[in-house]
N, C-alpha and C positions, 0 to 999 in steps of 0.2 A: 365428494372432492373438497379437500382443504382450502384454506385462503392461500391465494397465490400473489407472488410480488417479484418484483425485478431489482436488482441492486448491482453494485459493483465495489470492489475493494482493491486496495493496492498490492500487487504482487511483488513478491522478492525478487529483485533485479540485482544481481552481484554487482554491478557498476554503481548503482544507487546506493547500496547498503556501504559500499567501499567509501564513497563520497561523505556519507554521514558518519561513519567512524573515524575519517579523518578530521571531520569538523569536531568529532568529540576529542580526538587528540589535541586539537587546537583550541579547545576550550569554548567553542563557538556554541555547542548544544550538549545535551545528555542523552544518553541511552538509558532510559529508566527501567526498561525490561527488555529481554532479548527482541531485537528487530523492531522497538518502539522508540522513536526519537522526539525530542522537542528542543526548539531553540528558546532564546531569550524573547521576552515579550516585545521588543521592539525590532524583531527580525522581520525583513519584507515579506508580504504576502500573507500566505497562511502558515509560514512555517513556525509562527509561535503556537500552533495548535499540535496536538499529538498526531504523530504519522506512524501507522503500524503497517509492517509489510508482511504478508503471510504466504506460505506456498500452498500448494493445492491440498497436501494431506491436512494442514491446518483448518484450511476453510471446510474441508469435510467434516471436521470435527466441530467447527463452529456452527455448522447447519445440521448437527444432529437432531432428529425429530423432524426433519424437512425431507421431502423428495426433491431432488434436483432435476429439474426438466432440461435445463440447458446449462452448459459452462463453457466459456470459452476464454483463452487468454489473450488480450489485445495489448500489442506491443508497438509503440511508435518512438522514432527517433525524431528529434527536433533540435534546432539550433537556438540556444537561449540568447538572453541579452548580453551574457558574457562571451558570447562568439564560440562556446564551447557546445559540442553535441551530447545531448542529454536522452536519456530513455525513459518513457512513460510506459509503465506496465500495470495492467489492471485484470482482474478478474470479473468478466461480466456473466451474471447468472441469473436463472429463473428458477424459483422454488416455491413450494407449496406444502403447507403444514400437514403433517400426517394425521 
């Protein structure tokens, strides 16, 4: 049996992508590759770090050479400091090297 690990990646959530693309149009951030966004260095929180959003098909391609033992989409809604409802969506998975 190969090495096994657990991880999570951000899932493509249309409402999040729409917000990012609106910020791109407003000049607040850049989409440097499809579904990969970055804000200016002085952006709040971790927004100055690259954020990439993948769908399940892309995740399977990224995990080529691994057996996926568990894969689930975890989606939560929350009210942000701005008073707006936001969506957090992540794929959580367990995989092992083949």
